[in-house]
N, C-alpha and C positions, 0 to 999 in steps of 0.2 A: 504494500500500500504506500503510495507516495502522497506527500502533502505539498500544497502550493506554498511558495515562499510567502512569509508574512511581511508586509510592508509596515512602516511606522515604528519598527523597533529602533529605539534610540533616535528617532527622527522628529523630535519635537523641539521647538524653540521656546524658551522660557522668557517672558517679558515681565519686568517689574514696572507697574504703571502707578503713577501718582494721580489721584483724582480728588474730588471734594471730600471723600470719605477716608482719605489717607492712602496708604500703599496697599496694592494688591498684586498678586502674582497671577499671570495668565499664561496658559499653555497654548501654543499654536501648532497645529498638525502640519508639518512641512510637506506631507504628501497630498494635501488638499488640491493644489493646482494640477497635479498629475492625474488624480482621479476625476477631477472636473473635466479635464481634456478627454479622458477616456469616455466619460459619460456623454459629453457633448458629441464626440465622434460616433458613438453608438446610436444616439437619438437624432442625429442631424438631418435625416431625411423627412422630418415632419410626419413620420409614420409611427403610430403607437406600438411600443414593443412590450411584450408580456413581462411583468415584474420579475417572474421567476427566471426568465432568460437573462435579464440584466443582472440579477443577483448572482447567477451561476457564472456569467462571464467575468464579473468583478472578482469573485472568489478565485477563479482560475488565474487571474492576474495577480493574486496575492493581496487584494484590498480587503479590509474588514467591513463588516456590515455597518459599523459606526461611521467609518470614512465614507462609505457609499451614501448613507443617508444625510451626512453633512454636506456632501457635494450636491445631492439632489435638492436640498433646501437652498443652498447658495445659488444654484442655477435656476431655481423656481420651477423645477420640473412639475408638470401637471400629472395628477393621478386620475386615471379614467376607470370607472367601474362599469363593467358589463356583466349582466346576468346571463349565465350560461344555463345549460340544462340542469346541472346538479349543484353548481356553486357560483360564486361571484368571482369573476376574473378581474385582476388589476393590470392595467397597462400604464406605461410611463411615456410621456411625450414632452418635448421642450415647448415652452410657451411660444405662441405665435404672436409676436409683437405687432404684426400687420393687422391683426384682428382686434387690437386694443387690450390684450391680456398682458399685464405688466406685473413684475414682482419687485417690491421694494423692501429694503431692510431698514 
């Protein structure tokens, strides 16, 4: 049995931030731009892709579920629910900015 390499091991940047509440430490995942590029490439054709397919491809590349969902949030990926015969299928799609769907943080 082989395991996919895990990304993110030791790949975090620690930032000390001073704000109105004092000092706080923030961790930044250095792999986020890489998984965002992967996710954007996978979803670029404006065609909804089954969530399971996206998750399996990300896992095969060594990305964690947490990294995938952080990238999904950052890119504003839309979740589409379709009722099938026995269950509800989830599909992912990049937002279509031409149709007025925007994602703000």
